[in-house]
C-alpha positions as CSV (number, residue, x, y, z in Angstrom):
1,X,34.8,27.1,9.8
2,X,34.6,23.4,10.8
3,X,32.0,21.5,8.8
4,X,29.1,19.9,10.7
5,X,28.2,16.7,8.7
6,X,24.9,16.3,10.6
7,X,23.7,19.8,9.6
8,X,25.0,19.4,6.1
9,X,23.2,16.1,5.7
10,X,19.9,17.7,6.7
11,X,20.4,20.6,4.3
12,X,21.0,18.2,1.4
13,X,18.0,16.0,2.3
14,X,15.8,19.0,2.2
15,X,16.7,19.7,-1.4
16,X,14.5,17.3,-3.5
17,X,16.7,15.5,-6.0
18,X,14.8,12.5,-7.3
19,X,16.5,11.1,-10.4
20,X,16.4,13.5,-13.4
21,X,15.7,16.4,-11.1
22,X,19.1,16.8,-9.5
23,X,19.8,20.4,-10.7
24,X,19.0,22.2,-7.4
25,X,21.2,19.9,-5.3
26,X,24.0,20.1,-7.8
27,X,23.9,23.9,-7.8
28,X,23.9,23.9,-4.0
29,X,27.0,21.6,-3.8
30,X,28.9,23.6,-6.4
31,X,28.4,26.8,-4.5
32,X,29.0,25.2,-1.1
33,X,32.3,23.6,-2.2
34,X,33.5,26.8,-4.0
35,X,32.9,28.7,-0.8
36,X,35.1,26.2,1.0
37,X,38.0,26.8,-1.3
38,X,37.6,23.9,-3.7
39,X,38.1,24.3,-7.4
40,X,34.7,23.2,-8.8
41,X,33.9,21.8,-12.2
42,X,30.4,21.0,-13.4
43,X,29.7,18.7,-16.3
44,X,26.2,18.7,-17.9
45,X,24.4,15.3,-18.2
46,X,21.7,14.7,-20.7
47,X,18.7,16.7,-19.7
48,X,15.3,15.1,-19.4
49,X,12.3,16.9,-20.9
50,X,10.4,19.1,-18.4
51,X,13.2,18.7,-15.8
52,X,15.8,21.1,-14.6
53,X,19.3,21.2,-16.0
54,X,21.4,18.4,-14.3
55,X,25.1,18.0,-14.0
56,X,27.9,16.2,-12.2
57,X,30.0,18.1,-9.7
58,X,33.8,17.6,-9.3
59,X,35.8,19.5,-6.6
60,X,39.5,19.4,-6.0
61,X,42.6,21.6,-5.9
62,X,43.3,23.5,-9.1
63,X,46.1,22.1,-11.2
64,X,46.5,19.0,-9.0
65,X,46.0,15.4,-9.9
66,X,44.4,13.6,-6.9
67,X,45.6,10.3,-5.6
68,X,42.2,9.5,-4.2
69,X,38.7,10.6,-5.3
70,X,35.7,10.3,-2.9
71,X,32.6,9.8,-4.9
72,X,28.9,9.1,-4.6
73,X,25.5,10.1,-6.2
74,X,23.3,13.1,-5.6
75,X,20.0,11.6,-6.8
76,X,17.4,9.7,-4.7
77,X,14.5,7.4,-5.3
78,X,11.0,8.8,-4.9
79,X,9.1,9.9,-3.0
80,X,10.7,13.1,-1.5
81,X,10.8,12.9,2.4
82,X,12.0,16.0,4.2
83,X,14.6,15.7,7.0
84,X,14.0,15.3,10.7
85,X,16.2,14.1,13.5
86,X,16.2,12.9,17.1
87,X,19.0,12.3,19.5
88,X,20.3,9.3,17.6
89,X,19.3,9.5,14.0
90,X,18.8,11.7,10.9
91,X,15.7,10.8,8.9
92,X,14.5,11.6,5.4
93,X,15.0,10.6,1.7
94,X,18.7,10.3,1.0
95,X,19.7,10.1,4.7
96,X,21.9,7.1,4.0
97,X,21.5,6.9,0.2
98,X,23.5,9.0,-0.3
99,X,23.3,12.5,1.1
100,X,24.8,11.6,4.5
101,X,27.6,10.0,2.5
102,X,28.1,13.3,0.6
103,X,28.4,15.2,3.8
104,X,30.9,12.7,5.3
105,X,33.0,12.7,2.2
106,X,33.2,16.5,2.1
107,X,34.2,16.6,5.7
108,X,36.8,13.9,5.1
109,X,38.2,15.7,2.0
110,X,38.7,18.9,4.0
111,X,40.7,17.0,6.7
112,X,42.7,15.2,4.0
113,X,43.4,18.4,2.2
114,X,44.5,20.2,5.4
115,X,46.9,17.3,6.0
116,X,48.5,17.7,2.6
117,X,46.8,14.8,0.8
118,X,45.9,15.0,-2.9
119,X,42.2,14.4,-2.9
120,X,39.1,15.1,-5.0
121,X,35.3,14.8,-4.7
122,X,33.0,13.5,-7.4
123,X,29.2,13.7,-7.1
124,X,27.2,12.3,-10.0
125,X,23.5,12.2,-11.1
126,X,21.4,9.3,-12.2
127,X,22.8,6.4,-10.2
128,X,19.3,5.2,-9.1
129,X,18.2,4.7,-12.7
130,X,20.9,4.3,-15.4
131,X,24.2,5.6,-14.0
132,X,24.0,8.3,-16.6
133,X,26.2,10.7,-14.6
134,X,28.8,8.1,-14.0
135,X,29.0,7.3,-17.7
136,X,29.6,10.9,-18.6
137,X,32.2,11.3,-15.7
138,X,34.0,8.2,-17.1
139,X,34.8,10.2,-20.2
140,X,36.6,12.9,-18.1
141,X,38.7,11.1,-15.6
142,X,41.3,12.8,-13.4
143,X,44.0,10.2,-13.6
144,X,43.6,9.4,-9.9
145,X,44.9,6.0,-8.6
146,X,42.0,5.2,-6.3
147,X,38.2,5.8,-6.1
148,X,36.4,5.5,-2.8
149,X,32.7,5.1,-3.8
150,X,30.1,5.8,-1.2
151,X,27.1,3.6,-0.7
152,X,25.4,2.3,2.6
153,X,27.7,-0.6,3.7
154,X,27.4,-0.1,7.5
155,X,30.9,1.4,7.4
156,X,32.2,-2.0,6.3
157,X,34.5,-2.5,3.3
158,X,32.7,-4.2,0.5
159,X,34.8,-7.0,-1.0
160,X,32.3,-7.6,-3.8
161,X,29.2,-6.1,-5.3
162,X,26.7,-8.1,-7.3
163,X,26.0,-7.2,-10.9
164,X,22.7,-6.5,-12.4
165,X,21.0,-7.9,-15.5
166,X,17.7,-6.3,-16.5
167,X,15.5,-8.5,-18.8
168,X,12.4,-7.5,-20.8
169,X,10.2,-10.4,-21.9
170,X,7.5,-9.6,-24.4
171,X,4.8,-12.0,-25.6
172,X,2.6,-11.4,-28.6
173,X,-0.8,-12.8,-29.2
174,X,-4.1,-12.3,-31.2
175,X,-7.2,-10.6,-29.8
176,X,-10.5,-12.4,-29.7
177,X,-13.6,-12.7,-27.6
178,X,-12.8,-14.6,-24.5
179,X,-15.9,-16.8,-25.0
180,X,-14.1,-18.1,-28.1
181,X,-10.5,-18.6,-27.1
182,X,-9.8,-20.8,-30.1
183,X,-10.2,-17.7,-32.3
184,X,-7.3,-15.9,-30.6
185,X,-3.9,-16.5,-29.1
186,X,-3.2,-15.4,-25.5
187,X,-0.1,-13.4,-24.9
188,X,-0.6,-13.6,-21.2
189,X,-0.8,-17.3,-21.2
190,X,2.5,-17.4,-23.1
191,X,4.1,-15.0,-20.7
192,X,2.9,-17.0,-17.7
193,X,4.5,-20.1,-19.1
194,X,7.7,-18.3,-20.0
195,X,8.0,-16.9,-16.5
196,X,7.3,-20.3,-14.9
197,X,10.3,-21.7,-16.9
198,X,12.5,-18.7,-16.1
199,X,11.8,-18.8,-12.4
200,X,12.9,-22.4,-12.4
201,X,16.4,-21.5,-13.5
202,X,19.1,-22.4,-11.0
203,X,21.2,-19.3,-10.7
204,X,24.9,-19.5,-10.0
205,X,26.4,-19.5,-6.5
206,X,29.8,-18.0,-5.8
207,X,31.7,-19.0,-2.7
208,X,32.1,-16.1,-0.2
209,X,29.5,-14.1,-2.1
210,X,26.3,-16.2,-2.2
211,X,23.7,-16.9,-4.9
212,X,22.4,-14.8,-7.7
213,X,18.8,-13.7,-7.2
214,X,15.9,-12.9,-9.5
215,X,13.0,-10.6,-9.1
216,X,10.0,-10.2,-11.5
217,X,9.4,-6.6,-10.7
218,X,6.8,-5.5,-13.3
219,X,4.0,-7.3,-15.1
220,X,1.7,-5.8,-17.7
221,X,-0.6,-7.1,-20.4
222,X,-4.0,-7.7,-21.7
223,X,-6.9,-5.3,-22.3
224,X,-9.9,-6.7,-20.4
225,X,-11.0,-10.0,-18.8
226,X,-13.3,-10.7,-21.7
227,X,-10.6,-10.1,-24.3
228,X,-7.9,-12.6,-25.3
229,X,-4.7,-10.6,-24.7
230,X,-2.6,-9.6,-27.7
231,X,0.4,-8.3,-25.7
232,X,2.0,-9.0,-22.3
233,X,5.4,-8.2,-20.9
234,X,7.5,-8.7,-17.8
235,X,10.5,-6.8,-16.4
236,X,13.0,-8.9,-14.5
237,X,16.1,-8.0,-12.5
238,X,18.8,-10.6,-11.9
239,X,21.5,-9.9,-9.3
240,X,24.7,-11.4,-10.8
241,X,27.5,-13.2,-8.8
242,X,29.5,-14.0,-11.9
243,X,29.5,-13.4,-15.7
244,X,26.2,-12.6,-17.2
245,X,26.6,-14.8,-20.3
246,X,25.4,-18.1,-18.7
247,X,22.4,-16.4,-17.2
248,X,21.5,-14.8,-20.5
249,X,21.7,-18.2,-22.3
250,X,19.6,-19.9,-19.6
251,X,16.9,-17.3,-19.9
252,X,16.8,-17.5,-23.7
253,X,16.7,-21.3,-23.6
254,X,13.9,-21.2,-21.0
255,X,11.7,-18.7,-22.9
256,X,12.3,-20.3,-26.3
257,X,9.8,-19.2,-28.9
258,X,7.1,-18.3,-26.3
259,X,8.2,-14.6,-26.3
260,X,10.9,-12.1,-27.3
261,X,13.7,-11.4,-24.8
262,X,15.7,-8.2,-24.6
263,X,18.6,-7.5,-22.1
264,X,18.3,-3.8,-21.3
265,X,21.0,-3.4,-18.7
266,X,24.1,-5.5,-17.9
267,X,26.3,-4.3,-15.1
268,X,29.1,-6.7,-14.1
269,X,29.7,-8.5,-10.8
270,X,32.7,-6.8,-9.1
271,X,35.4,-8.0,-6.7
272,X,37.3,-5.5,-4.7
273,X,40.2,-5.4,-2.3
274,X,40.3,-6.1,1.4
275,X,42.3,-4.0,3.8
276,X,43.8,-5.3,7.1
277,X,41.8,-4.3,10.2
278,X,38.6,-3.3,8.4
279,X,35.4,-5.3,8.7
280,X,34.0,-6.5,5.3
281,X,30.7,-7.2,3.7
282,X,29.3,-8.3,0.3
283,X,27.0,-5.7,-1.4
284,X,24.0,-7.5,-2.9
285,X,23.2,-4.3,-4.7
286,X,24.8,-2.6,-7.8
287,X,26.7,0.7,-7.7
288,X,28.2,3.2,-10.1
289,X,31.6,1.5,-9.8
290,X,31.3,-0.4,-13.1
291,X,30.6,2.8,-14.9
292,X,33.6,4.6,-13.4
293,X,36.3,2.2,-14.6
294,X,38.6,5.1,-15.6
295,X,38.6,6.6,-12.1
296,X,41.2,4.3,-10.5
297,X,41.0,1.1,-8.4
298,X,37.6,1.1,-6.6
299,X,36.8,0.8,-2.9
300,X,33.2,0.6,-1.8
301,X,32.4,2.0,1.7
302,X,29.9,4.2,3.4
303,X,27.7,4.7,6.5
304,X,24.1,3.5,6.9
305,X,22.2,0.4,6.1
306,X,21.0,-0.6,2.7
307,X,18.0,-2.3,4.4
308,X,16.4,1.1,5.2
309,X,17.4,2.8,1.9
310,X,14.5,3.1,-0.6
311,X,12.0,2.7,2.3
312,X,9.7,5.2,4.0
313,X,11.9,4.8,7.1
314,X,15.3,5.8,5.7
315,X,17.6,7.0,8.4
316,X,21.3,7.3,9.3
317,X,22.7,7.1,12.8
318,X,24.6,10.3,13.7
319,X,27.3,8.2,15.4
320,X,27.8,6.2,12.2
321,X,27.9,9.4,10.1
322,X,30.7,10.9,12.2
323,X,32.6,7.6,12.3
324,X,32.4,7.5,8.5
325,X,34.4,10.8,8.3
326,X,37.2,9.2,10.3
327,X,37.0,6.0,8.2
328,X,37.2,7.8,4.9
329,X,40.2,9.8,6.1
330,X,41.9,6.5,7.3
331,X,41.3,4.6,4.1
332,X,42.3,7.5,1.8
333,X,45.5,7.9,3.7
334,X,46.4,4.2,3.5
335,X,45.6,4.2,-0.2
336,X,47.6,7.4,-0.9
337,X,50.6,5.9,0.9
338,X,50.8,3.0,-1.6
339,X,53.5,3.3,-4.2
C-alpha cells in the first residue's frame, strides 16, 4: 500500500513525545516500519525517572550495509499540540520539527528500496535537549557512507550549521539585611556586572555564514527584595560560527573573579557540502549531526521553516512535505552513485 505522508504526519503528531517521553512514538514507529517489511532494531537510551522507556529506532534491510541513512529525531519541545489541517497546511507540535520529516523520510526510503537502493532509517530521541539518542546511536554505526539528517531547512541544502556553547555563570555572595548592605555581599550585583561585560563581547563573524549570537536565556538569584542575595546565576547560549575556544576565553576574561563559569555543552560549528542545482541555506540552529560523526558524511535537509518550530503556530505546508519526499530520493540517489 502506498504510504500517505500527510496522514502519517498527523498520526505522529497526535502521539505526544516531548523529550524524555518518546516511548510511545518509538513503539509506534517500530511496529509501523516492521509492518512495511523493514528490519527494525531498537536501542534503549538512558531512561528518565517517572518517564516511559525510550529508545532509538533503526530500520533497514536485514544483512545489508546501507549507502545512505535518512535520520531525524522523534522528540518535540513542549507543550503538546494535537494535529489539525486545512487545505494547505498541517498544524501541531512536531509538524515540521520533526514528525513531518519522519513521514517524508519513510516514504522516500520505501521508494529508494523499491528502486534497489541500499538505504536505512534512523530515528533518535533527545535531540531537543542533549542529543542523548544520537550519542548512543553513534556507538552503533551501520558503516554507511552518507547521512541525510532532517531538520526544517525549507527544503534547502544547509551548507553550514552553527554550533552551540552553553554557559553557566554562578555568582556567590553573603546574605544581610538590605538596609545594611555593607554587612553583606550581593551576588546579584556581581552577576549583573559580569553579564554586562559578557554581553559586550564582540563575537566572531564568518564569511558566508554570518555572526555568532548570544542569548541570556535564564536568570535566577536572590531570596527577597529586603535580603542581600547570596547566590545568583545565568544560563547563556552562544551560537558558534567557528571554534569555541576563543569565545570561551573571552567569556572567562570578561567574568574574571566576579563569578564562576562552567561550559555545560559545546557542539561544534559544521560546514557541509553543496550539490549542483540545489538551493542552499545556513542553519543558525544546532542539530544532532555533531553527535552522529560515525554515520557517514552528513547532509542537512528537510521541509518546513525553523521560524515556526518551537512556536504555538508550528505548521508544515502539504506541498512542501510531498516535495521533500522527491528531494530525499533525488539526493540519496546522487550520493549513492558516488564512488
